[in-house]
N, C-alpha and C positions, 0 to 999 in steps of 0.2 A: 559541523553544524551549518546548516544552509536554509536559505528560504528560496523557495520556487514560486515564480509567478506563472511559469509553464508547466501545466500538469502533465503533459507528455514528457519533459524532462524529468520530473520528479519520479514517473513511473519507470522510467529508463534506468535511474539510479537505484530504485528499488529492485528491479528485475535483475540488475547486476550484481546484487547483494552487497552495495555500498550505500545503501539507505533504506528508509522506510517510507510508505505512504499509507493514508487511511483509505479504507473502503468499506462499504456497507456489508453486515453480515449477511443480509438477505442473499447476496450475489457472491459469497466467499468462494464457493466452488468454482465458479467461472472465472474470478480473479486468479485463483490458484492455478487453473489449467490455463489461462491465456498468458499471463506473466510469469509462470512458473516460480511462484513463491510461496513461502509458508506463513501462516498466521503466527504473530509472535504472542499477542494478548488481545483481549477484547477492550475495546474502548467504550464506556458507556457515558452517554450525555446526562448531566445533572448529579454524577457522584462527587 
């Protein structure tokens, strides 16, 4: 587990399959195509 202050580094770990990063569901398709990732679960605020 780690904490990233640099979002680019966090996304690099997620893209490499060694981490996860949050992203808005409204642009899920773009995130999947750009970073070649797969969604793991939806995250809902307020639950």
